[in-house]
N, C-alpha and C positions, 0 to 999 in steps of 0.2 A: 558631393558623395558623386554626382558623375562621375569627376575628375578622378577622385579615387578610384572608383569602380572600372574605371576604361585602364588606370594603371596596372589594376589587381589582374585585372585579364591580360593584360600585355604581358606581363611576366610569366603569367602562367602559361601562357603562348609560346614564349621564348624557351622555357623549362622542357616544353611537354617537343618542342620541335628541335633542340638540343637532344634531348633523350632519343629520337627517333631517328637523327641523324646519326647517332653515337652508333646505335643499334644498325644500323647500315650500313656504316664503316667496318663493323666488327665482321659483318656477315661478308662482306665484298672481301677481307682480309684472309678470313677462313675458308674461302671458297679459292681462293688465290694461292694460298698455303697447301689444301688438298690435292690440290692438280697436280703436285710434283710428288709423287709416289713413295720417292725415297725421303722427303720432308716428312711422311707420314709414318715410315718406317722408323727413321730417327726419333719421332716423337714417342712410339712405343716405346723404343729401347730406353730413352731417358727415364720416360716413367717407372721402369721396370726398375733401372738403376737406381731411380730416387727411392722406389719402395724398397728394395734391399738394403739402403741406407739408413732408412728410419724404421724400417722393422725385420733387422738380420735375425734375430732370436726365432723370428716364424721360417724363416729359411735355412739358417745354419744346421749341420745335424749333431755337432760337438761342441755347445757353445764356450765348455772348459778350456778348449786348444789355443782360445783366442788370449788367455794368463799364460802365466808362466805354468807349463804342465809337460810333465816328461813322460813317455809309455814305450823305452825300448823294445818290448816287444812286438811293437808294430813299426817299427821305423823303417824308413826309406822302403814302404812298399807303393807295388806298383796301383794304379788306377781298379778298381775293382766294387764290386756291389756293398760293398763296407764302406769304402774310402772312394767316391765316385773320383776324385782327383789326386787318390794316392796320399800318400805322408811324409814328411820329411824327416830329416835324420835322427829328430826328435821325437819321432812317433804321432808327431800333429798332425789333424784331418786339414790337406790346403784346401778343398773345399770350401769349409767353413771360413778359415783366414781370409781367404779370396773373398768371400761374403761380406765378411768385416770389413776390409779394406775399402770397399767402396764408400762408408760412411767418411773415413778420413780424405778421401781422395776429393767428395763432391764438397766438405766442411772447408778444404783448403781452398778449394776454387772459386766458393762462395763468397769467402772471407776477403780474398786478395783480390776480387773484382769490386768487393763492396766497398774497399777500401780506395784502391787503383780508379776506379771509374768515374767516383765524384771528382777527386782531386784532379786528375788528370781533365775531367771534361771542364770545371769550372775555370783551370788556367789556360788553358785552349780556348773556351769562349773570350775570356780577358783579354790574352793577346791576340786574337782575331778581330775585336770589337776596336779595341785599341792600335790599331796597326799602321808601323810607320812612327809609333812615341818609343821612347825608351823602355816604357813597362812591357810592349810587345819585344823589343830589342833583350831584356833581360831573360824575361820567360823561355821566349825560343832559343837563345843561347843555353841556357841551362839544361834546356829538353834537348839538345845538340850532344850537348856532353854526354850524357846520359844515353842517347841511342849510338854514340859512337862504340858503347863497349857493349858485345852482345850478352844478351838477357841471362843466358844460361852462366856465363862467365863472372859477370857483375852478382849473380847471385850467389853462386859458389864462393867469392870471395868475402862476401856480409855474412854469409852462414859460416863460416870455417874461424872468423873471429866470434863466434858468438856459441853459447853453449849447444849443440844439437837435439833440436827438440821441433815438437808441430810448430809450437808459436814462432819458433824463432824461425824455423823454414817461412813461415806466411809473413813473416815482416822483411826478409832476403826477396823473397819473390814480388811483392809489392812494390818493394826500391826501387826494381827493375821493369817494373810494368807500366807504370803511371803515363810515363814518358810518350807511349803509341797512342794514349788517347788524346792528350796533349796534341799530338802531331797532328790526327786526325781531324779533331774537333776546330783545331786552327785554321786548316784549310777551308773547313764549310762555313764557320763564323764569318771569315773574313770576305767571301763571296755575298752572305746575306744582309752583312752588316751596311752593304750597300745600296741593300733593295728597297722601293717605295715605302712599306709596310713599317720598314724599322726607320725611316728617317722620318714621315709619319706620327709612329709613337714620339720620336724624339720633340717633333712640333708641337705636338700637343701637352710637354710637360713630362712625359713619363721618366721615372726615374733609369738610372743606369743600370740597376735590379731588376727591374721591369722589363725592360729592353731585353737582358741578356735571358733570364730565365723563362719571359712570357713571351717573347718576341722570337729569337734566335734559335734557343734552345731546342722546341718543339721539331722545327726543321733539321734539326742534325741528330733526330732520335734515329733513322730511319741506319744509318752506317753504325752509330753506336750500339745497339741491340744485334745488329748482326754480328758484329765484332765480338760483343760480347758472347753471343753465342758461339761463336767458334774458338776464344780464348778460353771458354771452359776445358778445352781439350787440350789446349797449349797449356795451361796452368797445371793440367794432370800429368803432363809428361815432362815437365820439369819440376815437379813435386818428386816424380817417380824418380828421374835422374839425381836428385841432391839424395833422394832415400837410398840411392844404389851406391854411392859414397860416401855414404855411412854420416850423410848432412841431415839424415830427416827426423822422421819417427821411430825413436829406439826401440831394441827389442824389450820385451815380448808384446808388445801391438804391433800386430800387423802392418805393411806396407808393402804395396805392390812392387815396390824398386826394391826394397829391404828382401822380399820374397824370391825378386828374380836374380839378385846378388849373392844370394846364398844358395841359389840354386843351381847358379852358373858354375860353382866348386865339383857338381858332380855331374857335369854333362861329360860324353851324351850316354851314359847310363840310367840315370836318373834323370831323365827329360823331364818329367812331368812336374820336378819341382819351381824347372822355370817357364814351362812351356804355357801352364794353366794361369799365374797373375798375369803373364805376356799380352797373353789372347782376351783376358778381361780388361785389360788398358786397351785394349783394339776395339772392342766391342762399347765400350763407353765414349772413348773419343770417335768414333765414327757414329754414334748414337748424338751425339752435340755436332757435327761437323753436319750432317744431315738437316739437322734444325735450322743451323745457320744459314745455309744454304737456301730451305724453305724459308725464313724470315727477308733475307734477302731478295728474293723473287716475290715475296707476296708483297712487300714497299715499293717495288719496282713498278710492278704491276697496277699495284695499287694509285701509286700515282700519274699511271697511264690513264687509267679509268677516268 
């Protein structure tokens, strides 16, 4: 009974210590993050964009203008109290269409990263851990082939072979995105795989998946999370680029690139059709870039503490 009680007390103390340690680490990370004022501004921007994406109906003034809608009596009107961002050549409210475009942009970025990050990270871990073997050679030479082609060119090539829609755009960008995470994780995993804690885990008989995902991966999370935050902006820009040339979301559904492309036909007289969707992209990308910088500083300072 005494032995069981001691084991129970030891387990309770261990859980309590882990919980306290986790809380303290989170406090330190948050303190380091909020020391960077631009990071806080970026966090506010990101939260605003997420709110617009989740609840566009609360912010949009004319939800009907998102679908097939024509009102030639209000076509091509400049910014006013009625139409804050003006209207396009079909009479649709650009402000409403910009608000609804946030959802598509964020969904695209989330899905692309949710697929490409696990694939790229897993391949990078395997190649880095088995550095110098045939497995490493195959994975990294395949990665080099994909990295040799600019992501936008590769994505356009793939998207042009498929039917232009949001799903196929996600596929095209994902295919061009995973190698960057493979290369990033490979470098980190190759260095960490030689550390004593990895060798100790191997000596006590830990399985390869345990070593990869429990020992090596946690030490690679800082650069992965930083790159993910920064990549949201890059994926959005790439999505807008594909949409601009007609390979993304198709009308009448709104998309930033498509709106900029349509509005460019009426520059400079109807500048509002292009400027406001472009500013929305800048707003969104800056927010995630600031957050990415904050995450990088947070982990760097956290590791030094």
